[in-house]
VOPAGU-2260 file (C-alpha; in pm, 1 decimal, decimal comma):
REM VOPAGU-2260
SITE   aa  ch    i         X         Y         Z
SITE  MET   A    0   15248,4   18135,3   -1034,4
SITE  MET   A    1   15087,1   18323,9    -748,7
SITE  TRP   A    2   14879,7   18018,2    -655,7
SITE  ALA   A    3   15200,3   17815,7    -603,4
SITE  GLY   A    4   15321,8   18061,7    -341,7
SITE  ARG   A    5   14987,3   18050,1    -163,8
SITE  LEU   A    6   14987,4   17670,3    -172,9
SITE  ILE   A    7   15334,0   17661,1     -14,7
SITE  ALA   A    8   15223,6   17906,6     254,6
SITE  VAL   A    9   14912,0   17699,6     335,9
SITE  MET   A   10   15118,8   17379,1     351,4
SITE  PHE   A   11   15370,6   17548,4     582,6
SITE  ILE   A   12   15093,7   17668,7     817,4
SITE  LEU   A   13   14932,2   17321,6     824,8
SITE  HIS   A   14   15269,0   17159,9     900,4
SITE  ALA   A   15   15342,2   17410,0    1179,3
SITE  ASN   A   16   14998,2   17350,4    1333,2
SITE  MET   A   17   15039,4   16971,9    1318,8
SITE  LEU   A   18   15381,4   17001,8    1482,9
SITE  ALA   A   19   15241,0   17224,7    1759,5
SITE  VAL   A   20   14955,4   16978,9    1828,4
SITE  TRP   A   21   15200,1   16684,9    1836,8
SITE  LYS   A   22   15430,7   16870,0    2077,3
SITE  TRP   A   23   15137,8   16967,7    2302,5
SITE  ASN   A   24   15010,1   16608,5    2311,5
SITE  ASN   A   25   15354,1   16474,1    2403,1
SITE  GLN   A   26   15388,6   16728,2    2683,3
SITE  GLN   A   27   15051,6   16617,7    2819,1
SITE  ASP   A   28   15166,8   16254,6    2816,9
SITE  SER   A   29   15496,7   16327,0    2992,6
SITE  VAL   A   30   15522,2   16232,6    3356,0
SITE  ASN   A   31   15496,0   16501,3    3625,3
SITE  LEU   A   32   15782,3   16451,6    3871,4
SITE  LYS   A   33   15719,8   16759,1    4086,5
SITE  ASN   A   34   15768,4   16662,7    4453,2
SITE  GLU   A   35   15856,9   16304,8    4351,7
SITE  THR   A   36   16158,4   16092,6    4448,5
SITE  PHE   A   37   16273,1   15841,8    4188,4
SITE  THR   A   38   16574,5   15653,9    4055,2
SITE  ALA   A   39   16698,5   15721,9    3702,9
SITE  LYS   A   40   17012,5   15680,3    3492,2
SITE  VAL   A   41   17218,0   15988,9    3402,7
SITE  ILE   A   42   17243,8   15979,9    3023,0
SITE  ARG   A   43   17378,8   16328,8    2945,2
SITE  ILE   A   44   17558,0   16615,9    3115,0
SITE  ILE   A   45   17451,3   16943,1    2958,7
SITE  ASP   A   46   17659,0   17177,2    3175,9
SITE  GLY   A   47   17768,8   17205,6    3538,2
SITE  ASP   A   48   17419,8   17231,6    3681,3
SITE  THR   A   49   17202,3   17055,4    3423,4
SITE  MET   A   50   17179,3   16690,5    3325,5
SITE  GLU   A   51   16945,1   16456,1    3150,0
SITE  VAL   A   52   16826,4   16136,5    3315,2
SITE  LEU   A   53   16634,8   15843,7    3173,1
SITE  TYR   A   54   16324,0   15766,7    3378,3
SITE  LYS   A   55   16087,5   15492,4    3257,0
SITE  ASN   A   56   16237,8   15521,1    2906,4
SITE  THR   A   57   16168,1   15896,6    2905,2
SITE  PRO   A   58   16449,5   16154,6    2903,6
SITE  VAL   A   59   16403,6   16417,9    3175,2
SITE  LYS   A   60   16612,5   16736,5    3200,1
SITE  VAL   A   61   16717,3   16803,1    3557,7
SITE  ARG   A   62   16846,8   17139,4    3681,6
SITE  LEU   A   63   17034,7   17105,4    4010,2
SITE  ALA   A   64   16864,7   17298,3    4291,8
SITE  HIS   A   65   17049,5   17547,3    4515,2
SITE  ILE   A   66   17345,5   17599,4    4280,1
SITE  ASP   A   67   17450,4   17796,7    3974,0
SITE  CYS   A   68   17757,9   17697,4    3775,4
SITE  PRO   A   69   17984,5   17885,6    3536,2
SITE  GLU   A   70   17839,0   17897,7    3187,0
SITE  LYS   A   71   17975,7   17664,9    2923,6
SITE  ARG   A   72   17805,8   17873,5    2656,0
SITE  GLY   A   73   17998,1   18198,1    2617,0
SITE  SER   A   74   18314,6   18030,1    2748,8
SITE  GLN   A   75   18292,9   18153,7    3106,6
SITE  PRO   A   76   18605,8   18055,0    3301,3
SITE  PHE   A   77   18555,5   17717,9    3474,2
SITE  GLY   A   78   18246,8   17638,1    3260,8
SITE  SER   A   79   18407,0   17327,8    3107,6
SITE  ASN   A   80   18563,7   17229,9    3441,3
SITE  SER   A   81   18222,7   17247,7    3605,0
SITE  LYS   A   82   18065,7   17025,7    3338,9
SITE  LYS   A   83   18346,9   16770,9    3379,8
SITE  ALA   A   84   18309,1   16775,0    3759,6
SITE  LEU   A   85   17938,1   16697,4    3729,9
SITE  SER   A   86   18013,3   16422,2    3480,1
SITE  ASP   A   87   18271,6   16268,4    3714,6
SITE  LEU   A   88   18018,3   16273,3    3998,7
SITE  CYS   A   89   17731,7   16098,9    3823,2
SITE  PHE   A   90   17744,0   16033,6    3447,9
SITE  GLY   A   91   17624,6   15683,1    3358,5
SITE  GLN   A   92   17509,5   15615,1    3714,4
SITE  ASP   A   93   17170,2   15532,1    3853,6
SITE  VAL   A   94   17097,5   15827,1    4082,0
SITE  VAL   A   95   16819,0   15918,8    4320,9
SITE  VAL   A   96   16639,8   16236,0    4212,8
SITE  TYR   A   97   16442,7   16441,7    4463,3
SITE  GLY   A   98   16220,0   16650,1    4235,7
SITE  GLU   A   99   16097,2   16985,0    4363,2
SITE  LYS   A  100   15932,0   17180,7    4083,2
SITE  TYR   A  101   15969,0   17275,9    3717,1
SITE  ASP   A  102   16134,3   17594,1    3592,7
SITE  ARG   A  103   16023,0   17808,8    3300,2
SITE  TYR   A  104   16230,8   17593,0    3063,8
SITE  HIS   A  105   16041,4   17278,5    3176,3
SITE  ARG   A  106   16346,4   17139,2    3357,5
SITE  LEU   A  107   16288,5   16954,0    3682,2
SITE  ILE   A  108   16455,9   17142,7    3966,8
SITE  ALA   A  109   16597,8   16871,8    4191,5
SITE  THR   A  110   16855,5   16748,9    4436,6
SITE  VAL   A  111   17048,0   16443,0    4315,4
SITE  ARG   A  112   17223,7   16169,8    4515,5
SITE  ASN   A  113   17484,7   15958,0    4334,0
SITE  ASN   A  114   17582,2   15593,3    4390,4
SITE  LYS   A  115   17841,5   15700,0    4652,0
SITE  LYS   A  116   17552,3   15851,4    4852,9
SITE  GLN   A  117   17687,8   16203,5    4786,0
SITE  ILE   A  118   17445,8   16490,9    4731,4
SITE  VAL   A  119   17574,3   16600,9    4391,0
SITE  ASN   A  120   17448,7   16959,7    4431,4
SITE  GLN   A  121   17654,0   16998,6    4750,6
SITE  GLU   A  122   17959,1   16826,2    4601,6
SITE  MET   A  123   17966,3   17077,0    4316,5
SITE  ILE   A  124   17997,6   17360,3    4569,4
SITE  ARG   A  125   18243,3   17166,1    4787,0
SITE  GLN   A  126   18467,7   17119,8    4480,1
SITE  GLY   A  127   18449,8   17491,9    4400,1
SITE  MET   A  128   18258,7   17430,7    4077,5
SITE  ALA   A  129   17940,7   17620,2    4166,8
SITE  TRP   A  130   17798,8   17916,5    4352,3
SITE  HIS   A  131   17524,8   17888,1    4610,0
SITE  PHE   A  132   17231,1   18032,8    4410,2
SITE  LYS   A  133   17102,6   18259,6    4687,7
SITE  LYS   A  134   16836,0   18410,2    4462,1
SITE  TYR   A  135   16650,5   18077,4    4481,9
SITE  SER   A  136   16797,0   17909,9    4791,4
SITE  THR   A  137   16838,3   18007,2    5154,4
SITE  ASP   A  138   16973,5   17667,1    5259,8
SITE  PRO   A  139   17254,1   17730,3    5513,5
SITE  ILE   A  140   17440,1   17410,3    5415,8
SITE  TYR   A  141   17506,5   17545,7    5067,2
SITE  ALA   A  142   17608,1   17886,1    5204,1
SITE  SER   A  143   17854,0   17719,6    5442,0
SITE  LEU   A  144   18000,4   17495,2    5170,5
SITE  GLU   A  145   18058,1   17796,7    4945,8
SITE  LEU   A  146   18230,5   17990,8    5224,8
SITE  GLN   A  147   18460,4   17693,5    5290,1
SITE  ALA   A  148   18549,2   17655,0    4920,6
SITE  ARG   A  149   18615,8   18030,9    4891,0
SITE  LYS   A  150   18834,3   18028,9    5201,5
SITE  ASN   A  151   19039,4   17735,0    5072,5
SITE  LYS   A  152   19054,7   17875,0    4715,8
SITE  ILE   A  153   18919,4   17554,9    4564,8
SITE  GLY   A  154   18812,7   17535,8    4200,2
SITE  LEU   A  155   18678,5   17861,0    4060,9
SITE  TRP   A  156   18774,0   18037,2    4384,1
SITE  LYS   A  157   19139,1   18022,6    4268,3
SITE  ASP   A  158   19043,5   18305,5    4032,1
SITE  PRO   A  159   19104,5   18641,5    4206,1
SITE  ASN   A  160   18780,5   18784,5    4058,4
SITE  PRO   A  161   18534,7   18503,9    3978,5
SITE  ILE   A  162   18226,3   18628,3    3794,7
SITE  PRO   A  163   17895,1   18481,2    3907,2
SITE  PRO   A  164   17706,9   18314,0    3619,6
SITE  TRP   A  165   17398,4   18532,5    3671,1
SITE  GLN   A  166   17618,5   18834,1    3589,3
SITE  TRP   A  167   17797,1   18654,0    3304,6
SITE  ARG   A  168   17462,2   18580,3    3136,9
SITE  LYS   A  169   17383,0   18952,4    3111,5
SITE  PRO   A  170   17482,2   19063,4    2758,0
SITE  LYS   A  171   17585,7   19414,0    2869,2
SITE  PHE   A  172   17827,0   19266,8    3123,3
SITE  ARG   A  173   17992,1   19033,0    2872,2
SITE  ASN   A  174   18021,2   19305,9    2608,6
SITE  ALA   A  175   18199,8   19527,4    2863,3
SITE  LEU   A  176   18453,7   19248,0    2924,1
SITE  ILE   A  177   18530,0   19213,3    2553,6
SITE  ARG   A  178   18608,1   19584,5    2505,7
């Protein structure tokens, strides 16, 4: 009986190694879009600041540069509204993607222009559905758009105490809200 357990363990290790090699090979074959401009179709909206586009029959996750949106996961207020706003701006469209770099989750950080020639990243802030992500962006256009949305109490700025997503993501902060 002991040999059966060892056989299962060996088979599991072989399977895991084969899967890791396959994944590594596919990552090597994927296209590098850092600093590239390209057109692609938006095939999925993941949340208010992340989408998936189809480029040359390859799905590419795109994280919108300069902004941070309320979290859908954890039910942050305006998280669903933010996702819907992004969907309304670009889902199903061919968009122009201005790739910058990749983040630690292998998402392409980019600015996106929709078929109405709107910069989607800026529109999300203009509609009060995102914060200017000052930790990673010093662009004065985004800062100005956020100030305008705050002043006019648009979108999430209607809330008297909106919580930035970078605070919401901290487990200690969320646990304090529940108590």
